[in-house]
PLY file of the C-alpha trace (Angstrom):
ply
format ascii 1.0
element vertex 143
property float x
property float y
property float z
element edge 142
property int vertex1
property int vertex2
end_header
59.10 90.43 88.14
60.25 92.46 85.15
60.83 95.41 87.47
63.14 93.33 89.66
65.06 92.09 86.63
65.50 95.66 85.42
66.86 96.54 88.85
69.32 93.63 88.78
70.39 94.56 85.24
70.86 98.23 86.17
72.89 97.33 89.24
75.03 94.75 87.46
75.75 97.13 84.56
77.35 99.49 87.06
79.47 96.80 88.68
82.75 95.63 87.21
82.60 92.63 84.91
84.26 90.15 87.24
83.23 86.80 85.76
85.22 85.28 82.93
84.25 82.49 80.55
85.48 79.64 82.74
83.58 80.83 85.81
80.50 81.51 83.70
80.67 77.96 82.29
80.85 76.47 85.78
77.82 78.51 86.84
75.93 77.47 83.68
76.46 73.77 84.32
75.56 74.26 87.99
72.33 75.99 87.04
71.46 73.23 84.58
72.07 70.62 87.28
69.91 72.52 89.76
67.05 72.56 87.24
67.34 68.81 86.66
67.49 68.05 90.38
64.54 70.34 91.09
62.55 68.76 88.26
63.15 65.33 89.75
62.12 66.50 93.23
58.96 68.22 91.94
57.79 65.32 89.75
55.31 63.92 92.31
54.12 67.34 93.50
53.57 69.09 90.17
54.20 67.66 86.73
53.93 71.14 85.20
56.62 72.58 87.48
58.82 69.53 86.92
58.48 69.80 83.14
59.22 73.53 83.30
62.35 72.74 85.31
63.48 70.06 82.85
62.89 72.43 79.92
64.94 75.17 81.59
67.69 72.72 82.48
67.76 71.33 78.96
68.00 74.79 77.46
70.76 75.82 79.84
72.73 72.62 79.22
72.33 72.85 75.44
73.41 76.49 75.36
76.44 75.72 77.53
77.48 72.75 75.41
77.18 74.74 72.18
79.16 77.77 73.40
82.74 78.49 72.41
84.17 78.74 75.93
85.98 76.45 78.38
83.56 73.59 78.98
81.78 74.01 75.67
81.58 70.75 73.73
80.55 71.69 70.19
81.60 75.38 70.14
78.97 76.60 67.66
77.83 79.74 69.56
80.16 82.65 70.35
80.49 83.70 73.98
78.90 87.15 73.34
75.94 85.44 71.64
75.66 83.15 74.66
75.36 86.27 76.80
72.47 87.57 74.70
70.72 84.19 74.96
71.19 84.20 78.75
69.80 87.72 79.04
66.62 86.72 77.22
66.31 83.34 78.89
66.49 84.90 82.37
63.08 86.44 81.73
61.70 83.17 80.40
62.83 81.32 83.52
61.23 83.88 85.81
58.00 83.70 83.76
57.72 79.90 83.81
55.39 79.81 86.84
52.93 82.07 85.01
53.33 80.27 81.68
52.84 76.82 83.20
50.13 77.77 85.70
51.77 77.27 89.08
52.54 80.87 90.04
50.56 80.53 93.29
52.76 77.69 94.60
55.82 78.06 96.80
58.10 76.34 94.32
57.42 79.14 91.84
59.94 81.15 93.84
62.68 78.77 92.69
62.10 79.86 89.08
61.91 83.52 89.98
65.13 83.25 91.95
66.89 81.38 89.15
65.77 84.03 86.66
67.17 86.78 88.86
70.38 84.83 89.42
70.84 84.33 85.68
70.25 88.03 85.05
72.84 88.90 87.70
75.42 86.42 86.40
74.88 87.70 82.86
75.32 91.28 84.01
78.54 90.48 85.88
80.15 88.50 83.05
82.73 90.04 80.72
81.53 88.65 77.39
83.80 90.83 75.23
87.07 90.90 77.19
88.06 87.28 76.64
87.67 87.57 72.89
89.92 90.65 72.80
92.53 89.13 75.11
92.68 85.97 72.97
93.38 88.11 69.93
96.09 89.99 71.82
97.74 86.77 72.97
97.80 85.43 69.41
99.31 88.68 68.16
102.08 88.54 70.75
102.97 84.97 69.81
103.40 85.92 66.16
105.41 89.05 66.93
0 1
1 2
2 3
3 4
4 5
5 6
6 7
7 8
8 9
9 10
10 11
11 12
12 13
13 14
14 15
15 16
16 17
17 18
18 19
19 20
20 21
21 22
22 23
23 24
24 25
25 26
26 27
27 28
28 29
29 30
30 31
31 32
32 33
33 34
34 35
35 36
36 37
37 38
38 39
39 40
40 41
41 42
42 43
43 44
44 45
45 46
46 47
47 48
48 49
49 50
50 51
51 52
52 53
53 54
54 55
55 56
56 57
57 58
58 59
59 60
60 61
61 62
62 63
63 64
64 65
65 66
66 67
67 68
68 69
69 70
70 71
71 72
72 73
73 74
74 75
75 76
76 77
77 78
78 79
79 80
80 81
81 82
82 83
83 84
84 85
85 86
86 87
87 88
88 89
89 90
90 91
91 92
92 93
93 94
94 95
95 96
96 97
97 98
98 99
99 100
100 101
101 102
102 103
103 104
104 105
105 106
106 107
107 108
108 109
109 110
110 111
111 112
112 113
113 114
114 115
115 116
116 117
117 118
118 119
119 120
120 121
121 122
122 123
123 124
124 125
125 126
126 127
127 128
128 129
129 130
130 131
131 132
132 133
133 134
134 135
135 136
136 137
137 138
138 139
139 140
140 141
141 142
């Protein structure tokens, strides 16, 4: 799995940074919702997989709500810091089937896919550009 994530990261580092903060926020909340829905659907099949899904969804929702971007509620984490959290959490998501002991089940692929998706979204997001453009806009207003 780590090899695939390295491949996604290498590919996305070569692509243009096309996702801004608003789009990234929408994707974050969508990913959190998908984890909560999947956790609910898996509850009768595998409590461990359901709990792993709820934990991932809770982490994704908390990170999104604490980030200083459109859609953030408390704005305690900078957007670039959010990107570093996402980069690390992508590996955690993909490792959940191994950590929770359900790697031999079909629903383990959901976590692996979500981990790869998060790595790709993180690689395609411009975490620094919005901060610089906000500074430029403020400078122009004063001038």
